[in-house]
gemmi code that builds the backbone of each chain (N, CA, C; Angstrom):
import gemmi

chains = {
    "A": [
        ("MET", (-14.834, 12.942, 14.681), (-13.977, 11.777, 14.564), (-12.501, 12.188, 14.526)),
        ("ARG", (-11.664, 11.305, 14.998), (-10.213, 11.585, 14.980), (-9.600, 10.894, 13.755)),
        ("TYR", (-9.051, 11.722, 12.858), (-8.520, 11.191, 11.612), (-6.995, 11.202, 11.582)),
        ("ALA", (-6.439, 10.203, 10.896), (-5.033, 10.224, 10.483), (-5.003, 10.013, 8.975)),
        ("LEU", (-4.073, 10.678, 8.317), (-3.907, 10.494, 6.873), (-2.532, 9.908, 6.594)),
        ("LEU", (-2.483, 9.010, 5.619), (-1.212, 8.476, 5.134), (-1.032, 8.969, 3.702)),
        ("VAL", (0.036, 9.749, 3.478), (0.280, 10.340, 2.158), (1.482, 9.642, 1.532)),
        ("GLN", (1.273, 9.041, 0.364), (2.348, 8.265, -0.269), (2.706, 8.779, -1.666)),
        ("GLY", (2.120, 9.894, -2.067), (2.425, 10.435, -3.383), (3.254, 11.708, -3.260)),
        ("GLY", (4.151, 11.933, -4.180), (4.971, 13.136, -4.174), (4.149, 14.360, -4.533)),
        ("PRO", (4.615, 15.552, -4.147), (3.871, 16.769, -4.447), (3.921, 17.098, -5.933)),
        ("TYR", (2.845, 17.647, -6.452), (2.758, 18.167, -7.836), (2.790, 17.092, -8.912)),
        ("SER", (3.608, 16.054, -8.746), (3.663, 15.045, -9.803), (2.465, 14.109, -9.761)),
        ("ARG", (1.849, 13.960, -8.599), (0.695, 13.080, -8.470), (-0.414, 13.788, -7.706)),
        ("GLN", (-1.620, 13.261, -7.798), (-2.781, 13.889, -7.167), (-2.853, 13.633, -5.660)),
        ("ALA", (-2.157, 12.594, -5.199), (-2.385, 12.098, -3.833), (-2.277, 13.195, -2.763)),
        ("ALA", (-1.202, 14.007, -2.826), (-1.003, 15.000, -1.767), (-2.073, 16.091, -1.819)),
        ("HIS", (-2.434, 16.516, -3.034), (-3.508, 17.510, -3.184), (-4.794, 16.966, -2.559)),
        ("SER", (-5.124, 15.730, -2.875), (-6.369, 15.146, -2.362), (-6.334, 15.001, -0.850)),
        ("ALA", (-5.166, 14.617, -0.336), (-5.047, 14.458, 1.121), (-5.299, 15.794, 1.820)),
        ("LEU", (-4.711, 16.858, 1.285), (-4.906, 18.182, 1.870), (-6.364, 18.599, 1.825)),
        ("ARG", (-6.972, 18.413, 0.656), (-8.371, 18.814, 0.505), (-9.265, 18.017, 1.448)),
        ("PHE", (-8.977, 16.721, 1.574), (-9.751, 15.884, 2.486), (-9.555, 16.358, 3.928)),
        ("GLY", (-8.281, 16.595, 4.296), (-7.975, 17.004, 5.667), (-8.643, 18.324, 6.025)),
        ("GLU", (-8.542, 19.284, 5.101), (-9.145, 20.596, 5.357), (-10.672, 20.492, 5.436)),
        ("ALA", (-11.236, 19.636, 4.592), (-12.700, 19.470, 4.613), (-13.156, 18.785, 5.896)),
        ("ALA", (-12.377, 17.809, 6.346), (-12.752, 17.101, 7.580), (-12.748, 18.072, 8.758)),
        ("ILE", (-11.722, 18.917, 8.808), (-11.634, 19.912, 9.893), (-12.819, 20.884, 9.808)),
        ("ALA", (-13.140, 21.301, 8.575), (-14.250, 22.243, 8.391), (-15.575, 21.641, 8.869)),
        ("ARG", (-15.674, 20.317, 8.805), (-16.880, 19.626, 9.274), (-16.860, 19.344, 10.767)),
        ("GLY", (-15.816, 19.806, 11.445), (-15.771, 19.622, 12.894), (-15.020, 18.390, 13.361)),
        ("HIS", (-14.366, 17.681, 12.437), (-13.559, 16.526, 12.855), (-12.168, 16.997, 13.257)),
        ("ARG", (-11.424, 16.099, 13.881), (-10.041, 16.417, 14.252), (-9.084, 15.664, 13.343)),
        ("LEU", (-8.164, 16.411, 12.740), (-7.112, 15.787, 11.927), (-5.857, 15.799, 12.795)),
        ("GLU", (-5.593, 14.669, 13.430), (-4.531, 14.663, 14.449), (-3.162, 14.372, 13.853)),
        ("THR", (-3.121, 13.557, 12.812), (-1.818, 13.120, 12.291), (-1.844, 13.024, 10.772)),
        ("VAL", (-0.787, 13.518, 10.135), (-0.538, 13.180, 8.731), (0.816, 12.479, 8.709)),
        ("PHE", (0.841, 11.266, 8.157), (2.085, 10.493, 8.072), (2.506, 10.429, 6.611)),
        ("PHE", (3.769, 10.768, 6.351), (4.298, 10.781, 4.987), (5.235, 9.593, 4.802)),
        ("TYR", (4.935, 8.798, 3.777), (5.742, 7.593, 3.519), (5.918, 7.462, 2.002)),
        ("HIS", (6.841, 6.562, 1.605), (7.122, 6.372, 0.179), (7.443, 7.750, -0.417)),
        ("ASP", (7.031, 8.056, -1.655), (7.367, 9.354, -2.240), (6.640, 10.512, -1.547)),
        ("GLY", (5.711, 10.207, -0.668), (5.017, 11.251, 0.090), (5.960, 12.082, 0.943)),
        ("VAL", (7.135, 11.539, 1.259), (8.072, 12.294, 2.115), (8.497, 13.605, 1.456)),
        ("TYR", (8.458, 13.664, 0.123), (8.873, 14.900, -0.554), (7.961, 16.082, -0.212)),
        ("ASN", (6.763, 15.805, 0.296), (5.865, 16.886, 0.698), (6.413, 17.689, 1.870)),
        ("ALA", (7.449, 17.171, 2.510), (8.038, 17.865, 3.655), (9.259, 18.688, 3.252)),
        ("ALA", (9.548, 18.793, 1.966), (10.774, 19.480, 1.538), (10.724, 20.958, 1.903)),
        ("ARG", (11.638, 21.368, 2.765), (11.699, 22.730, 3.286), (11.902, 23.760, 2.180)),
        ("LEU", (12.589, 23.354, 1.108), (12.984, 24.312, 0.078), (12.010, 24.356, -1.101)),
        ("ALA", (10.869, 23.714, -0.976), (9.905, 23.720, -2.079), (9.532, 25.162, -2.433)),
        ("ALA", (9.599, 25.492, -3.702), (9.299, 26.864, -4.144), (8.427, 26.810, -5.395)),
        ("PRO", (7.157, 26.447, -5.223), (6.278, 26.341, -6.383), (5.935, 27.729, -6.943)),
        ("PRO", (5.533, 27.815, -8.209), (5.096, 29.094, -8.774), (3.941, 29.673, -7.944)),
        ("GLN", (3.827, 31.000, -7.952), (2.858, 31.651, -7.061), (1.402, 31.353, -7.405)),
        ("ASP", (1.157, 30.938, -8.645), (-0.246, 30.673, -9.009), (-0.619, 29.203, -8.795)),
        ("GLU", (0.219, 28.469, -8.073), (-0.127, 27.088, -7.719), (-0.208, 26.974, -6.204)),
        ("PRO", (-1.014, 26.028, -5.708), (-1.087, 25.873, -4.249), (0.285, 25.512, -3.686)),
        ("HIS", (0.632, 26.122, -2.553), (1.896, 25.792, -1.903), (1.626, 24.669, -0.908)),
        ("LEU", (1.920, 23.452, -1.334), (1.518, 22.293, -0.539), (2.234, 22.247, 0.810)),
        ("VAL", (3.521, 22.568, 0.824), (4.259, 22.511, 2.099), (3.641, 23.499, 3.092)),
        ("ASP", (3.345, 24.724, 2.612), (2.732, 25.718, 3.499), (1.345, 25.277, 3.960)),
        ("ARG", (0.612, 24.625, 3.056), (-0.752, 24.183, 3.433), (-0.678, 23.103, 4.514)),
        ("PHE", (0.285, 22.169, 4.377), (0.435, 21.155, 5.434), (0.874, 21.821, 6.737)),
        ("ARG", (1.817, 22.785, 6.619), (2.290, 23.478, 7.817), (1.128, 24.200, 8.507)),
        ("ALA", (0.240, 24.761, 7.715), (-0.905, 25.479, 8.293), (-1.816, 24.536, 9.077)),
        ("LEU", (-1.906, 23.282, 8.639), (-2.712, 22.314, 9.406), (-2.142, 22.167, 10.813)),
        ("HIS", (-0.820, 22.131, 10.882), (-0.179, 22.036, 12.194), (-0.395, 23.313, 12.998)),
        ("ASP", (-0.112, 24.460, 12.365), (-0.156, 25.729, 13.092), (-1.569, 26.060, 13.577)),
        ("ASN", (-2.566, 25.775, 12.761), (-3.933, 26.183, 13.090), (-4.737, 25.108, 13.812)),
        ("HIS", (-4.363, 23.847, 13.625), (-5.201, 22.777, 14.157), (-4.419, 21.737, 14.955)),
        ("GLY", (-3.121, 21.952, 15.118), (-2.327, 21.029, 15.931), (-2.040, 19.685, 15.272)),
        ("THR", (-2.242, 19.592, 13.965), (-1.993, 18.330, 13.272), (-0.500, 17.994, 13.323)),
        ("GLN", (-0.184, 16.784, 13.723), (1.208, 16.344, 13.729), (1.606, 15.894, 12.330)),
        ("LEU", (2.775, 16.364, 11.877), (3.247, 16.061, 10.524), (4.459, 15.142, 10.644)),
        ("LYS", (4.240, 13.848, 10.434), (5.282, 12.859, 10.700), (5.809, 12.278, 9.398)),
        ("VAL", (7.125, 12.227, 9.290), (7.776, 11.765, 8.063), (8.588, 10.521, 8.397)),
        ("CYS", (8.390, 9.447, 7.651), (9.153, 8.220, 7.892), (10.641, 8.504, 7.679)),
        ("ILE", (11.428, 8.200, 8.695), (12.847, 8.545, 8.632), (13.586, 7.690, 7.595)),
        ("ALA", (13.241, 6.421, 7.491), (13.955, 5.553, 6.538), (13.651, 5.978, 5.103)),
        ("ALA", (12.364, 6.247, 4.828), (11.977, 6.686, 3.483), (12.542, 8.076, 3.203)),
        ("GLY", (12.622, 8.930, 4.215), (13.108, 10.292, 4.050), (14.608, 10.348, 3.775)),
        ("LEU", (15.373, 9.630, 4.583), (16.831, 9.669, 4.420), (17.234, 9.194, 3.024)),
        ("ARG", (16.621, 8.109, 2.564), (16.922, 7.600, 1.222), (16.704, 8.654, 0.145)),
        ("ARG", (15.707, 9.509, 0.371), (15.294, 10.461, -0.663), (15.829, 11.870, -0.406)),
        ("GLY", (16.717, 12.017, 0.567), (17.340, 13.317, 0.801), (16.554, 14.244, 1.702)),
        ("LEU", (15.629, 13.725, 2.492), (14.879, 14.551, 3.439), (15.502, 14.376, 4.818)),
        ("LEU", (16.309, 15.345, 5.219), (17.047, 15.253, 6.483), (16.815, 16.516, 7.301)),
        ("ASP", (16.546, 16.348, 8.594), (16.500, 17.522, 9.467), (17.929, 17.873, 9.877)),
        ("GLU", (18.067, 18.931, 10.691), (19.424, 19.400, 11.032), (20.254, 18.320, 11.701)),
        ("ARG", (19.604, 17.578, 12.565), (20.320, 16.545, 13.327), (20.830, 15.437, 12.404)),
        ("GLU", (19.967, 14.976, 11.525), (20.378, 13.901, 10.609), (21.404, 14.406, 9.609)),
        ("ALA", (21.247, 15.678, 9.187), (22.216, 16.243, 8.240), (23.605, 16.262, 8.876)),
        ("ALA", (23.674, 16.656, 10.146), (24.959, 16.678, 10.839), (25.514, 15.265, 10.984)),
        ("ARG", (24.624, 14.346, 11.322), (25.040, 12.958, 11.542), (25.605, 12.340, 10.266)),
        ("HIS", (25.062, 12.754, 9.118), (25.505, 12.187, 7.848), (26.502, 13.092, 7.127)),
        ("GLY", (26.969, 14.143, 7.812), (27.981, 15.006, 7.227), (27.491, 15.818, 6.034)),
        ("LYS", (26.216, 16.213, 6.052), (25.659, 17.022, 4.953), (25.696, 18.501, 5.331)),
        ("GLN", (25.859, 19.336, 4.314), (26.005, 20.768, 4.597), (24.701, 21.465, 4.962)),
        ("GLY", (23.615, 21.054, 4.377), (22.351, 21.725, 4.674), (21.320, 20.714, 5.123)),
        ("HIS", (20.177, 21.213, 5.575), (19.083, 20.294, 5.901), (17.893, 20.620, 5.014)),
        ("SER", (17.038, 19.648, 4.814), (15.964, 19.795, 3.835), (14.589, 19.658, 4.470)),
        ("LEU", (14.572, 19.425, 5.760), (13.302, 19.221, 6.466), (13.398, 19.925, 7.810)),
        ("GLU", (12.326, 20.581, 8.205), (12.362, 21.272, 9.508), (10.982, 21.225, 10.150)),
        ("ALA", (10.926, 21.609, 11.426), (9.657, 21.629, 12.140), (8.684, 22.551, 11.392)),
        ("PRO", (7.410, 22.287, 11.417), (6.741, 21.290, 12.248), (6.777, 19.860, 11.684)),
        ("PHE", (7.398, 19.644, 10.536), (7.559, 18.266, 10.064), (8.584, 17.584, 10.961)),
        ("GLU", (8.353, 16.336, 11.293), (9.313, 15.626, 12.148), (9.602, 14.241, 11.584)),
        ("LEU", (10.885, 13.895, 11.613), (11.289, 12.553, 11.192), (10.941, 11.582, 12.312)),
        ("THR", (10.353, 10.471, 11.945), (9.920, 9.522, 12.959), (9.913, 8.114, 12.360)),
        ("GLY", (9.730, 7.126, 13.194), (9.776, 5.745, 12.710), (8.423, 5.268, 12.192)),
        ("LEU", (8.479, 4.161, 11.461), (7.249, 3.573, 10.917), (6.300, 3.089, 12.016)),
        ("GLY", (6.862, 2.833, 13.198), (6.008, 2.413, 14.308), (4.916, 3.436, 14.591)),
        ("GLN", (5.243, 4.715, 14.324), (4.268, 5.792, 14.533), (3.090, 5.681, 13.560)),
        ("LEU", (3.371, 5.136, 12.371), (2.276, 4.925, 11.412), (1.333, 3.842, 11.933)),
        ("ILE", (1.924, 2.754, 12.433), (1.103, 1.660, 12.955), (0.277, 2.162, 14.141)),
        ("ASP", (0.920, 2.903, 15.036), (0.206, 3.460, 16.190), (-0.937, 4.364, 15.745)),
        ("ALA", (-0.635, 5.242, 14.768), (-1.669, 6.167, 14.296), (-2.843, 5.384, 13.723)),
        ("GLY", (-2.526, 4.342, 12.957), (-3.584, 3.551, 12.328), (-4.489, 2.878, 13.349)),
        ("LEU", (-3.895, 2.475, 14.469), (-4.680, 1.731, 15.452), (-5.299, 2.628, 16.521)),
        ("SER", (-4.787, 3.859, 16.668), (-5.281, 4.699, 17.760), (-6.269, 5.775, 17.303)),
        ("HIS", (-6.309, 6.080, 15.993), (-7.281, 7.051, 15.512), (-8.556, 6.319, 15.081)),
        ("ASP", (-9.638, 7.067, 14.941), (-10.878, 6.433, 14.483), (-10.746, 5.966, 13.035)),
        ("ARG", (-10.036, 6.735, 12.225), (-9.860, 6.382, 10.825), (-8.454, 6.721, 10.369)),
        ("LEU", (-7.882, 5.844, 9.540), (-6.654, 6.165, 8.813), (-7.020, 6.106, 7.333)),
        ("ILE", (-6.850, 7.223, 6.646), (-7.192, 7.282, 5.223), (-5.895, 7.372, 4.421)),
        ("THR", (-5.730, 6.478, 3.459), (-4.504, 6.441, 2.666), (-4.690, 7.171, 1.344)),
        ("PHE", (-3.718, 8.024, 1.016), (-3.707, 8.712, -0.287), (-2.449, 8.280, -1.025)),
        ("SER", (-2.634, 7.414, -2.017), (-1.516, 6.882, -2.780), (-1.658, 7.279, -4.248)),
        ("PRO", (-0.537, 7.364, -4.978), (-0.639, 7.655, -6.401), (-1.276, 6.475, -7.141)),
    ],
    "B": [
        ("MET", (-13.439, -19.362, 5.289), (-12.128, -18.700, 5.279), (-11.180, -19.398, 6.230)),
        ("HIS", (-9.911, -19.314, 5.900), (-8.864, -19.840, 6.771), (-8.904, -19.108, 8.104)),
        ("ASP", (-8.839, -19.869, 9.192), (-9.001, -19.261, 10.518), (-7.967, -18.186, 10.805)),
        ("ASP", (-6.719, -18.458, 10.403), (-5.638, -17.537, 10.752), (-5.883, -16.126, 10.223)),
        ("SER", (-6.537, -16.010, 9.100), (-6.709, -14.700, 8.490), (-7.609, -13.805, 9.342)),
        ("MET", (-8.346, -14.409, 10.263), (-9.239, -13.619, 11.101), (-8.512, -13.027, 12.304)),
        ("LYS", (-7.313, -13.526, 12.577), (-6.688, -13.197, 13.856), (-5.870, -11.915, 13.841)),
        ("GLY", (-5.509, -11.456, 12.660), (-4.561, -10.335, 12.589), (-5.165, -9.012, 13.006)),
        ("GLU", (-4.280, -8.108, 13.417), (-4.693, -6.733, 13.712), (-4.378, -5.827, 12.537)),
        ("VAL", (-3.249, -6.114, 11.884), (-2.774, -5.256, 10.798), (-2.698, -6.089, 9.519)),
        ("LEU", (-3.408, -5.634, 8.507), (-3.350, -6.300, 7.205), (-2.513, -5.432, 6.267)),
        ("VAL", (-1.434, -5.994, 5.752), (-0.598, -5.270, 4.795), (-0.848, -5.867, 3.415)),
        ("ILE", (-1.379, -5.051, 2.524), (-1.692, -5.514, 1.171), (-0.538, -5.136, 0.249)),
        ("LEU", (-0.011, -6.109, -0.451), (1.113, -5.886, -1.355), (0.623, -6.093, -2.784)),
        ("ARG", (0.684, -5.019, -3.559), (0.080, -5.034, -4.900), (1.110, -4.931, -6.010)),
        ("HIS", (2.387, -4.770, -5.645), (3.397, -4.503, -6.667), (4.448, -5.596, -6.750)),
        ("ALA", (4.967, -5.784, -7.958), (6.028, -6.747, -8.212), (7.323, -6.256, -7.563)),
        ("PRO", (8.289, -7.164, -7.390), (9.502, -6.823, -6.648), (10.313, -5.671, -7.238)),
        ("HIS", (10.432, -5.577, -8.519), (11.323, -4.570, -9.094), (10.524, -3.501, -9.827)),
        ("GLY", (11.199, -2.406, -10.150), (10.523, -1.334, -10.883), (10.000, -0.242, -9.979)),
        ("SER", (9.823, -0.543, -8.701), (9.414, 0.488, -7.747), (9.808, 0.001, -6.363)),
        ("SER", (9.691, 0.895, -5.381), (10.037, 0.479, -4.014), (8.793, 0.086, -3.211)),
        ("TRP", (7.641, -0.038, -3.871), (6.403, -0.333, -3.135), (6.503, -1.604, -2.313)),
        ("LEU", (6.988, -2.668, -2.925), (7.031, -3.954, -2.212), (7.951, -3.860, -1.001)),
        ("ARG", (9.148, -3.286, -1.228), (10.124, -3.222, -0.142), (9.604, -2.351, 1.000)),
        ("GLU", (9.015, -1.199, 0.662), (8.541, -0.315, 1.719), (7.276, -0.881, 2.386)),
        ("GLY", (6.498, -1.633, 1.644), (5.351, -2.312, 2.243), (5.795, -3.385, 3.229)),
        ("LEU", (6.794, -4.163, 2.823), (7.325, -5.194, 3.729), (7.949, -4.556, 4.965)),
        ("ASP", (8.626, -3.414, 4.787), (9.196, -2.706, 5.941), (8.097, -2.362, 6.946)),
        ("ALA", (6.979, -1.884, 6.441), (5.868, -1.520, 7.339), (5.372, -2.756, 8.088)),
        ("ALA", (5.300, -3.889, 7.382), (4.833, -5.125, 8.019), (5.804, -5.569, 9.114)),
        ("LEU", (7.103, -5.492, 8.824), (8.102, -5.926, 9.807), (8.073, -5.028, 11.042)),
        ("VAL", (7.921, -3.725, 10.820), (7.876, -2.804, 11.959), (6.639, -3.074, 12.811)),
        ("ALA", (5.510, -3.279, 12.159), (4.283, -3.568, 12.920), (4.478, -4.824, 13.769)),
        ("ALA", (5.104, -5.842, 13.177), (5.338, -7.087, 13.918), (6.329, -6.863, 15.056)),
        ("ALA", (7.370, -6.054, 14.785), (8.375, -5.784, 15.810), (7.753, -5.044, 17.001)),
        ("PHE", (6.668, -4.307, 16.730), (5.972, -3.599, 17.805), (4.897, -4.486, 18.446)),
        ("GLY", (4.936, -5.768, 18.121), (4.065, -6.713, 18.807), (2.677, -6.853, 18.207)),
        ("ARG", (2.481, -6.305, 17.007), (1.166, -6.439, 16.370), (1.099, -7.734, 15.576)),
        ("ARG", (-0.082, -8.330, 15.522), (-0.278, -9.518, 14.687), (-0.511, -9.046, 13.254)),
        ("VAL", (0.343, -9.491, 12.377), (0.345, -8.983, 11.004), (-0.036, -10.086, 10.023)),
        ("THR", (-0.927, -9.743, 9.113), (-1.272, -10.615, 7.998), (-0.802, -9.939, 6.716)),
        ("LEU", (-0.203, -10.723, 5.818), (0.153, -10.180, 4.509), (-0.832, -10.702, 3.475)),
        ("LEU", (-1.240, -9.831, 2.591), (-2.130, -10.232, 1.496), (-1.495, -9.801, 0.175)),
        ("PHE", (-1.195, -10.774, -0.667), (-0.583, -10.505, -1.967), (-1.677, -10.525, -3.029)),
        ("VAL", (-1.841, -9.416, -3.723), (-2.850, -9.343, -4.781), (-2.215, -8.792, -6.059)),
        ("GLY", (-2.860, -9.027, -7.189), (-2.389, -8.497, -8.470), (-0.936, -8.872, -8.723)),
        ("GLU", (-0.165, -7.894, -9.220), (1.254, -8.136, -9.509), (2.032, -8.542, -8.260)),
        ("GLY", (1.476, -8.213, -7.104), (2.144, -8.531, -5.841), (2.427, -10.006, -5.666)),
        ("VAL", (1.630, -10.870, -6.306), (1.867, -12.311, -6.129), (3.234, -12.722, -6.664)),
        ("THR", (3.781, -11.965, -7.618), (5.076, -12.338, -8.180), (6.206, -12.148, -7.159)),
        ("ALA", (5.931, -11.397, -6.096), (6.940, -11.235, -5.041), (7.295, -12.564, -4.411)),
        ("LEU", (6.338, -13.498, -4.449), (6.539, -14.776, -3.763), (7.244, -15.818, -4.627)),
        ("VAL", (7.434, -15.504, -5.914), (8.148, -16.442, -6.771), (9.609, -16.479, -6.317)),
        ("ALA", (10.157, -17.684, -6.205), (11.512, -17.834, -5.668), (12.540, -17.087, -6.518)),
        ("GLY", (13.603, -16.615, -5.883), (14.749, -16.049, -6.597), (14.700, -14.550, -6.804)),
        ("GLN", (14.067, -13.813, -5.874), (14.004, -12.348, -6.031), (15.278, -11.729, -5.479)),
        ("ALA", (16.359, -11.924, -6.196), (17.656, -11.420, -5.750), (17.899, -10.025, -6.313)),
        ("ALA", (18.942, -9.375, -5.802), (19.361, -8.097, -6.388), (19.782, -8.362, -7.819)),
        ("GLY", (19.439, -7.465, -8.707), (19.761, -7.699, -10.109), (20.345, -6.473, -10.763)),
        ("ALA", (20.182, -6.401, -12.058), (20.790, -5.320, -12.816), (20.248, -3.949, -12.415)),
        ("LEU", (19.037, -3.916, -11.829), (18.454, -2.624, -11.480), (19.120, -1.981, -10.274)),
        ("GLY", (19.898, -2.770, -9.548), (20.577, -2.193, -8.392), (19.694, -2.076, -7.161)),
        ("GLN", (18.476, -2.618, -7.227), (17.627, -2.615, -6.029), (17.950, -3.847, -5.191)),
        ("LYS", (17.765, -3.708, -3.893), (17.947, -4.867, -3.036), (16.901, -5.924, -3.385)),
        ("GLY", (17.287, -7.180, -3.307), (16.313, -8.248, -3.525), (15.378, -8.355, -2.341)),
        ("THR", (14.168, -8.867, -2.583), (13.196, -8.960, -1.493), (13.097, -10.365, -0.909)),
        ("GLN", (13.709, -11.358, -1.565), (13.592, -12.725, -1.031), (14.149, -12.844, 0.398)),
        ("PRO", (15.327, -12.237, 0.699), (15.824, -12.343, 2.081), (14.833, -11.779, 3.093)),
        ("THR", (14.136, -10.702, 2.734), (13.136, -10.130, 3.650), (11.975, -11.100, 3.844)),
        ("LEU", (11.531, -11.698, 2.744), (10.415, -12.648, 2.848), (10.809, -13.845, 3.720)),
        ("GLU", (12.068, -14.243, 3.596), (12.521, -15.399, 4.383), (12.627, -15.064, 5.869)),
        ("MET", (12.680, -13.762, 6.191), (12.754, -13.352, 7.602), (11.386, -13.249, 8.261)),
        ("LEU", (10.322, -13.328, 7.472), (8.985, -13.072, 8.025), (8.676, -13.970, 9.218)),
        ("ALA", (9.088, -15.247, 9.115), (8.775, -16.191, 10.195), (9.419, -15.752, 11.510)),
        ("MET", (10.628, -15.166, 11.413), (11.316, -14.686, 12.617), (10.516, -13.598, 13.312)),
        ("TYR", (9.721, -12.876, 12.529), (8.886, -11.804, 13.083), (7.473, -12.305, 13.414)),
        ("ASP", (7.309, -13.620, 13.386), (5.986, -14.227, 13.633), (4.942, -13.786, 12.623)),
        ("ILE", (5.381, -13.449, 11.423), (4.409, -13.177, 10.355), (4.287, -14.466, 9.555)),
        ("ASP", (3.253, -15.233, 9.878), (3.139, -16.519, 9.196), (1.805, -16.690, 8.480)),
        ("THR", (1.002, -15.649, 8.492), (-0.243, -15.709, 7.724), (-0.042, -14.961, 6.413)),
        ("LEU", (0.221, -15.719, 5.362), (0.430, -15.137, 4.040), (-0.756, -15.534, 3.168)),
        ("LEU", (-1.518, -14.558, 2.765), (-2.708, -14.811, 1.960), (-2.442, -14.364, 0.530)),
        ("VAL", (-2.950, -15.144, -0.404), (-2.701, -14.841, -1.812), (-4.019, -14.899, -2.573)),
        ("ASP", (-4.232, -13.904, -3.395), (-5.399, -13.858, -4.273), (-5.220, -14.940, -5.350)),
        ("CYS", (-6.053, -15.996, -5.289), (-5.820, -17.145, -6.177), (-6.082, -16.772, -7.636)),
        ("GLN", (-6.960, -15.790, -7.852), (-7.229, -15.367, -9.226), (-5.982, -14.708, -9.842)),
        ("ALA", (-5.252, -13.950, -9.027), (-4.022, -13.314, -9.512), (-2.968, -14.367, -9.858)),
        ("LEU", (-2.927, -15.431, -9.064), (-1.998, -16.530, -9.386), (-2.396, -17.172, -10.716)),
        ("ASP", (-3.669, -17.504, -10.858), (-4.167, -18.167, -12.080), (-3.856, -17.325, -13.314)),
        ("GLU", (-4.108, -16.035, -13.209), (-3.916, -15.146, -14.363), (-2.466, -15.132, -14.834)),
        ("ARG", (-1.559, -15.411, -13.930), (-0.130, -15.380, -14.266), (0.454, -16.767, -14.483)),
        ("GLY", (-0.399, -17.762, -14.517), (0.073, -19.128, -14.746), (0.893, -19.671, -13.591)),
        ("LEU", (0.642, -19.152, -12.402), (1.396, -19.603, -11.229), (0.518, -20.473, -10.344)),
        ("GLY", (1.165, -21.368, -9.596), (0.484, -22.151, -8.571), (1.249, -22.038, -7.279)),
        ("THR", (0.665, -22.555, -6.212), (1.333, -22.425, -4.909), (2.686, -23.151, -4.906)),
        ("ALA", (2.846, -24.156, -5.782), (4.122, -24.888, -5.845), (5.253, -24.006, -6.371)),
        ("ASP", (4.923, -22.931, -7.080), (5.964, -22.037, -7.609), (6.456, -21.044, -6.544)),
        ("LEU", (5.803, -21.025, -5.400), (6.076, -19.952, -4.443), (7.084, -20.376, -3.386)),
        ("LEU", (7.756, -19.366, -2.895), (8.853, -19.500, -1.959), (8.412, -19.956, -0.567)),
        ("LEU", (7.207, -19.585, -0.174), (6.732, -19.837, 1.187), (5.330, -20.434, 1.138)),
        ("PRO", (4.957, -21.157, 2.181), (3.587, -21.686, 2.225), (2.565, -20.543, 2.362)),
        ("VAL", (1.503, -20.625, 1.585), (0.503, -19.562, 1.599), (-0.899, -20.150, 1.680)),
        ("THR", (-1.842, -19.298, 1.992), (-3.254, -19.664, 1.919), (-3.853, -18.886, 0.749)),
        ("THR", (-4.494, -19.587, -0.172), (-5.087, -18.880, -1.307), (-6.529, -18.499, -0.977)),
        ("LEU", (-6.921, -17.345, -1.458), (-8.275, -16.841, -1.207), (-8.986, -16.568, -2.523)),
        ("ALA", (-10.258, -16.911, -2.569), (-11.097, -16.544, -3.703), (-11.610, -15.118, -3.476)),
        ("PRO", (-12.014, -14.440, -4.555), (-12.432, -13.033, -4.421), (-13.405, -12.722, -3.272)),
        ("PRO", (-14.443, -13.530, -3.017), (-15.347, -13.157, -1.918), (-14.649, -13.158, -0.558)),
        ("GLU", (-13.630, -14.019, -0.423), (-12.911, -14.087, 0.858), (-12.001, -12.872, 1.057)),
        ("LEU", (-11.604, -12.253, -0.059), (-10.745, -11.066, 0.054), (-11.477, -9.965, 0.818)),
        ("ALA", (-12.734, -9.762, 0.462), (-13.506, -8.701, 1.110), (-13.644, -8.980, 2.605)),
        ("ALA", (-13.897, -10.244, 2.944), (-14.052, -10.602, 4.359), (-12.747, -10.393, 5.112)),
        ("THR", (-11.611, -10.662, 4.440), (-10.310, -10.471, 5.076), (-10.088, -9.001, 5.400)),
        ("LEU", (-10.408, -8.125, 4.455), (-10.274, -6.691, 4.709), (-11.137, -6.271, 5.895)),
        ("ALA", (-12.367, -6.764, 5.898), (-13.306, -6.366, 6.952), (-12.854, -6.863, 8.323)),
        ("ALA", (-12.072, -7.954, 8.340), (-11.701, -8.578, 9.618), (-10.521, -7.891, 10.300)),
        ("HIS", (-9.825, -6.975, 9.607), (-8.637, -6.349, 10.195), (-8.904, -4.886, 10.566)),
        ("PRO", (-8.594, -4.503, 11.806), (-8.810, -3.117, 12.227), (-7.972, -2.118, 11.427)),
        ("LEU", (-6.770, -2.514, 11.022), (-5.917, -1.587, 10.264), (-5.479, -2.249, 8.969)),
        ("VAL", (-5.741, -1.573, 7.859), (-5.338, -2.065, 6.539), (-4.378, -1.056, 5.927)),
        ("LEU", (-3.190, -1.522, 5.568), (-2.213, -0.666, 4.884), (-2.001, -1.228, 3.484)),
        ("ASN", (-2.090, -0.341, 2.505), (-2.154, -0.765, 1.110), (-0.910, -0.271, 0.366)),
        ("PHE", (-0.107, -1.209, -0.115), (1.117, -0.804, -0.818), (1.149, -1.406, -2.220)),
    ],
}
model = gemmi.Model(1)
for chain_id, residues in chains.items():
    chain = gemmi.Chain(chain_id)
    for i, (resn, *xyz) in enumerate(residues, 1):
        res = gemmi.Residue()
        res.name, res.seqid = resn, gemmi.SeqId(i, " ")
        for name, pos in zip(("N", "CA", "C"), xyz):
            atom = gemmi.Atom()
            atom.name, atom.element = name, gemmi.Element(name[0])
            atom.pos, atom.b_iso = gemmi.Position(*pos), 0.0
            res.add_atom(atom)
        chain.add_residue(res)
    model.add_chain(chain)
structure = gemmi.Structure()
structure.add_model(model)
structure.setup_entities()
């Protein structure tokens, strides 16, 4: 089956992102395809480039990145929710006159229309909310 | 069940009150975008979400944008199927006369059928 996940919980503070990762990895292990993860609401913080968790905790950003690198999963971040919360790629950082950027590939800023498309074009969209 | 509730492609469930979090605003944003992309959108207000429809949701001391202007724009986006969990209204001492927009009230068994009738359900 072709899956999309919607992640709406921030990393570490809520269970949602951990559960989404575990679900995604398990689905892939069962032979399904995890084509898209869409980050919205506080879920956008899962794309923070500078996340530096302690070494004895799962590195959520790296785990999401690995889904992309190993399985081609697209990691899409709502641009409106991201900008409000300080998640900007290089282009948006320049556009808004910011010195650094906080989001980079394979995470990509995209519109909410992509969430609607993902929901209607995949076999399943599973939501992980706090 | 009300016929209109069967027609939508995207069901957006709103479970949160206007202030205290951005759930309602970001949920409404998703509904507007879906409609702007030509999808038929149904809104379903449940639990605390029913308070979003009470008139006068202006910007206040919290500094959040009010949601009433967004709700008033729904018709422009052809979002005219607004469903409300009637039990949630009753529990809060509200009736349809207290609400800003015309709605269709649903009893609990109809809620399940509404979910089943929509290919995409987004829960905020």
